[in-house]
C-alpha positions in Angstrom: 156.3 -189.8 32.2 157.1 -189.0 28.5 156.9 -192.4 26.7 159.3 -193.5 24.0 157.2 -195.3 21.4 157.8 -197.1 18.1 155.0 -196.1 15.7 154.2 -198.4 12.8 151.8 -197.4 10.0 151.4 -199.8 7.1 147.6 -199.5 6.8 147.5 -197.6 3.5 149.5 -197.1 0.3 152.1 -195.0 2.2 154.0 -196.9 4.9 156.1 -195.2 7.6 157.6 -195.8 11.0 159.1 -193.5 13.6 160.3 -193.2 17.1 158.5 -190.6 19.3 159.2 -189.2 22.7 155.9 -187.7 23.7 154.8 -185.6 20.7 158.4 -185.2 19.5 159.4 -187.3 16.4 162.8 -188.9 16.7 163.6 -190.2 13.2 161.2 -191.4 10.6 161.4 -193.8 7.6 158.8 -193.8 4.8 157.9 -195.8 1.7 155.2 -195.1 -1.0 155.5 -198.6 -2.5 152.2 -200.2 -1.3 153.0 -203.6 -2.8 156.3 -203.8 -0.8 155.2 -203.1 2.8 156.2 -206.6 4.0 159.7 -206.1 2.7 159.9 -202.5 3.9 159.1 -202.9 7.5 161.9 -204.9 9.1 164.8 -203.2 7.2 163.1 -199.8 8.1 163.1 -200.7 11.8 166.8 -201.7 11.6 167.6 -198.4 9.8 165.7 -196.4 12.4 167.5 -198.1 15.2 170.9 -197.4 13.5 170.1 -193.8 12.7 168.7 -192.9 16.2 171.0 -195.2 18.2 167.9 -196.2 20.2 167.5 -199.8 21.4 164.2 -201.6 21.2 164.7 -202.5 24.9 164.4 -198.7 25.6 160.9 -198.5 24.3 157.9 -197.9 26.6 155.4 -199.2 24.0 154.7 -200.0 20.3 151.9 -198.3 18.4 150.3 -199.5 15.2 147.5 -198.3 12.9 144.7 -200.7 13.6 142.7 -200.2 10.4 140.7 -199.9 8.3 143.1 -200.1 5.4 144.9 -202.6 3.2 144.3 -206.1 4.5 147.9 -207.2 3.8 149.3 -203.9 5.2 147.3 -204.2 8.4 148.5 -207.8 9.0 152.1 -206.9 8.3 152.1 -203.9 10.7 150.2 -205.7 13.6 152.3 -208.9 13.3 155.5 -206.9 13.7 154.2 -204.8 16.5 152.9 -207.8 18.4 156.1 -209.7 17.9 158.2 -206.9 19.4 155.7 -206.5 22.3 155.7 -210.2 23.0 159.5 -210.5 22.9 160.2 -207.5 25.0 157.1 -207.4 27.3 156.0 -204.0 26.0 152.5 -202.7 25.8 150.7 -202.5 22.5 148.8 -199.4 21.4 146.3 -199.7 18.5 144.9 -196.5 16.9 142.2 -196.3 14.3 143.7 -195.4 10.9 141.0 -192.8 10.2 141.7 -191.1 13.5 145.4 -190.8 12.5 144.3 -189.3 9.2 142.0 -186.9 10.9 144.9 -185.8 13.2 147.0 -185.2 10.1 144.3 -183.0 8.6 143.9 -181.0 11.8 147.7 -180.5 12.1 147.8 -179.3 8.5 145.0 -176.8 8.9 146.4 -175.6 12.2 149.8 -175.0 10.6 148.1 -172.9 7.9 146.5 -171.0 10.8 143.2 -171.7 9.2 140.1 -171.0 11.2 138.1 -174.2 11.4 134.4 -173.9 11.9 133.7 -175.8 15.2 130.6 -177.3 13.5 132.8 -178.9 10.8 133.0 -182.6 10.2 136.4 -184.2 9.5 135.9 -187.2 7.2 139.1 -188.9 6.1 138.5 -191.5 3.4 140.4 -194.6 2.3 139.8 -196.0 -1.1 138.1 -199.4 -0.9 137.9 -199.9 -4.7 135.2 -199.1 -7.2 133.1 -196.3 -5.7 133.4 -197.5 -2.1 135.4 -195.9 0.7 136.1 -196.5 4.4 135.4 -193.4 6.4 134.5 -192.0 9.8 133.3 -188.7 11.2 135.1 -186.5 13.7 134.6 -183.1 15.3 137.5 -180.6 14.9 138.7 -181.6 18.4 138.9 -185.3 17.1 135.9 -186.6 19.0 134.6 -189.5 16.9 130.9 -189.0 16.2 130.5 -191.8 13.7 132.6 -195.0 13.9 134.4 -196.4 10.8 132.1 -197.7 8.1 132.1 -198.7 4.5 130.3 -196.2 2.2 129.4 -196.5 -1.5 129.6 -193.0 -2.8 127.1 -191.4 -5.1 126.0 -187.8 -5.9 123.9 -187.7 -2.7 126.7 -188.7 -0.4 126.7 -186.6 2.8 123.9 -184.4 1.4 122.2 -184.2 4.8 125.4 -183.2 6.6 126.8 -180.6 4.2 123.7 -178.5 4.1 124.1 -178.2 7.9 127.8 -178.0 8.5 131.1 -177.9 6.4 132.8 -181.2 5.6 136.6 -181.5 5.3 138.0 -184.6 3.7 141.3 -186.2 2.8 142.9 -189.5 1.8 143.0 -191.9 -1.1 139.2 -192.1 -1.3 138.4 -188.3 -1.0 138.8 -187.4 -4.7 135.9 -189.8 -5.5 133.6 -187.7 -3.3 134.9 -184.4 -4.7 134.4 -185.6 -8.3 130.8 -186.8 -7.6 129.5 -184.1 -5.3 129.9 -180.5 -6.4 129.3 -178.6 -3.2 131.4 -175.7 -1.9 130.7 -176.9 1.6 133.0 -179.9 1.0 136.7 -179.1 1.2 139.5 -181.4 0.1 142.7 -181.3 2.1 145.5 -182.9 0.0 147.9 -184.2 2.6 149.5 -187.6 3.3 149.4 -188.8 6.9 152.4 -190.6 8.3 153.6 -192.3 11.5 154.3 -188.9 13.1 150.5 -188.4 13.2 150.1 -191.8 14.8 152.7 -190.8 17.4 150.5 -188.0 18.7 147.5 -190.2 19.2 149.7 -193.0 20.6 151.1 -190.7 23.2 147.6 -189.7 24.3 146.6 -193.4 24.5 149.7 -194.3 26.5 149.1 -191.6 29.1 145.5 -192.9 29.5 146.9 -196.5 29.7 144.8 -197.6 26.7 146.6 -200.7 25.7 145.5 -203.6 23.5 145.3 -207.2 24.6 148.3 -208.8 22.8 146.6 -212.3 22.7 143.4 -211.1 21.1 144.3 -207.9 19.2 143.1 -208.0 15.6 143.0 -205.4 12.8 139.8 -203.4 12.2 138.8 -204.5 8.7 135.3 -202.8 8.7 134.1 -205.4 6.2 135.1 -208.9 5.0 137.6 -209.3 2.3 136.7 -211.3 -0.8 139.8 -213.0 -2.2 139.1 -213.6 -5.9 142.2 -215.7 -6.3 140.8 -218.3 -3.8 137.1 -217.5 -4.3 136.4 -217.2 -0.6 135.6 -214.5 2.0 138.1 -214.0 4.8 137.8 -211.9 7.9 
């Protein structure tokens, strides 16, 4: 079976949605206005339905980036995905945002026909303000060897790894690492992931029947969020 999936990515500053049939992208809508993800999503879905002439009833599943990322963006994406799944009795697929970013890096390097050292680490990074980032570590075949975590960067960041194996990084937090650590073993890939990258991972998850529990699915925040306007910590 080749599943038809609606893919929703509002986890970072760049929001996008697409329909996919297997690994084939069937229409995509994107927005770089991070403060407007809530207003972007529903009109974008309607536009995608109109452009592709696909009905939501035709879907086999809905996929969403699960986090880490923007707290508001994660909630917006997951709420919409769960709403569609509940209404139409469709399965929900949740994919780690950093895994989607690693997929984007790998696609980019493969398209350049770049030889990737099999010992390399893929370390996408999401800016978490100040000198902190959210990151994870993957092999070049996208096996996660270190789960998502919050890291405060300094000049010694990844010093143990980069002396043993090359490190390839991307994302909104990657420039912080490059500016701090002057090491030729660290390579920056300047590329923006999008819902098409989510689609590839979602297709794999669908074929393995890796579906989330609609009733209990929650975003992966990695750490608590301190809301300064209300002076409280939320999860």
